[in-house]
C-alpha positions in Angstrom: -6.3 82.0 -64.2 -5.8 85.0 -66.1 -7.5 83.2 -69.5 -10.5 82.4 -66.8 -10.5 85.8 -65.7 -10.5 87.4 -68.9 -13.3 85.1 -70.1 -15.8 85.9 -67.4 -15.6 89.8 -67.7 -15.8 88.8 -71.5 -19.2 87.0 -70.6 -20.1 89.8 -68.1 -19.8 92.4 -70.8 -21.3 90.7 -73.1 -24.8 90.0 -70.5 -24.8 93.7 -69.8 -25.1 94.9 -73.9 -27.4 92.2 -74.5 -29.4 93.2 -71.4 -28.6 97.5 -73.2 -29.7 96.3 -76.0 -33.1 94.8 -75.0 -33.8 97.6 -72.6 -32.9 100.6 -75.5 -33.1 98.9 -79.1 -30.7 99.9 -81.5 -30.4 103.2 -79.6 -27.2 101.1 -77.5 -25.1 101.5 -80.7 -25.6 105.3 -81.0 -24.9 104.8 -76.9 -21.5 103.6 -77.3 -20.5 105.4 -80.3 -22.5 109.3 -80.3 -21.8 111.2 -83.6 -21.7 114.3 -82.0 -19.8 114.0 -79.1 -17.7 116.2 -78.4 -16.8 120.0 -76.7 -17.3 122.4 -80.2 -14.2 125.2 -79.9 -15.6 128.6 -80.6 -19.5 128.0 -80.9 -21.6 130.6 -82.0 -23.9 129.8 -79.3 -24.3 127.3 -76.0 -27.2 125.8 -74.6 -27.0 124.1 -71.3 -29.8 122.3 -69.2 -29.5 120.3 -65.7 -32.3 117.7 -65.4 -33.5 117.1 -62.1 -31.9 113.6 -62.2 -28.6 116.1 -61.9 -27.5 115.4 -66.0 -26.1 118.2 -67.6 -26.6 118.4 -71.2 -24.5 121.3 -73.2 -25.5 121.5 -76.8 -22.6 123.3 -79.2 -24.1 124.7 -82.3 -22.4 126.9 -85.4 -25.0 129.0 -87.4 -24.4 130.4 -90.8 -27.1 132.5 -92.6 -29.7 131.2 -89.7 -28.8 127.1 -91.1 -27.0 125.2 -88.4 -23.9 123.7 -89.8 -22.4 122.1 -87.1 -23.8 120.7 -83.4 -22.4 118.6 -81.0 -22.6 117.9 -77.5 -21.4 117.0 -73.9 -23.3 115.1 -71.1 -22.6 114.0 -67.7 -25.9 111.6 -67.7 -26.4 107.8 -68.9 -27.0 106.1 -71.7 -30.1 108.0 -72.7 -29.1 111.0 -72.0 -25.8 110.7 -74.2 -28.5 109.0 -77.1 -30.5 111.8 -76.9 -28.0 114.3 -76.8 -26.7 112.4 -80.1 -29.9 112.2 -81.7 -31.1 116.7 -80.7 -27.6 117.3 -82.9 -28.5 115.5 -85.7 -32.0 116.8 -86.0 -30.6 120.2 -86.0 -28.1 120.1 -88.9 -28.9 122.0 -91.8 -32.2 122.8 -90.6 -33.1 126.8 -90.4 -33.3 128.0 -86.9 -36.5 128.4 -87.3 -37.2 124.6 -88.1 -34.8 123.7 -85.4 -36.9 125.4 -82.9 -39.2 123.3 -83.1 -37.8 120.2 -82.5 -39.2 118.8 -79.3 -38.0 115.7 -77.1 -41.5 113.6 -78.8 -39.2 114.2 -82.0 -36.2 112.8 -80.4 -38.1 110.1 -78.4 -40.1 109.5 -82.5 -36.8 109.0 -84.3 -34.9 107.0 -81.5 -37.7 104.7 -81.5 -38.8 105.2 -77.8 -36.5 105.5 -74.4 -38.1 103.1 -71.3 -40.6 105.1 -69.6 -38.4 106.5 -66.4 -35.5 108.1 -69.2 -38.3 109.9 -71.3 -36.9 112.9 -69.4 -33.7 112.7 -71.5 -34.8 113.8 -74.5 -37.0 116.6 -73.2 -33.5 117.8 -71.7 -31.3 117.5 -74.6 -33.9 119.4 -76.9 -34.3 121.9 -73.8 -31.1 122.3 -74.5 -30.8 122.7 -78.7 -34.0 125.5 -77.4 -31.6 127.7 -74.7 -29.1 127.3 -77.7 -31.4 128.8 -80.4 -32.6 131.0 -77.9 -29.1 132.9 -76.6 -28.0 132.7 -80.1 -31.0 134.9 -81.3 -30.4 136.8 -77.9 -26.6 137.1 -79.2 -28.1 138.5 -82.1 
């Protein structure tokens, strides 16, 4: 009985994974294993945005000589919020604060090869959180 249940659950999980991969493409791998998902200790700046969907994205930055050396995120959101936040961090690392200030939601969507239309707002939310973190850092300077 236990083996049958395990097999059924495994099949259901595989169907869910296949559906997610079909919907989100390669971003599914980033969703399941985000590189930058963690709340950074002692960041130089933090930006937080709340979407109309209720998702919260918080971006943490370490900045030295006007260059982002480290970035991480925390989100209460869905898979697209996770992958968008992860990509925002990836795009910002190694950039000057001026260069990072130009990272928009469309840049994130492009690097992710898009998201379903009803989830594109997640990329813009992640970009806004990054811009908020940069703005907060400039205010502290």
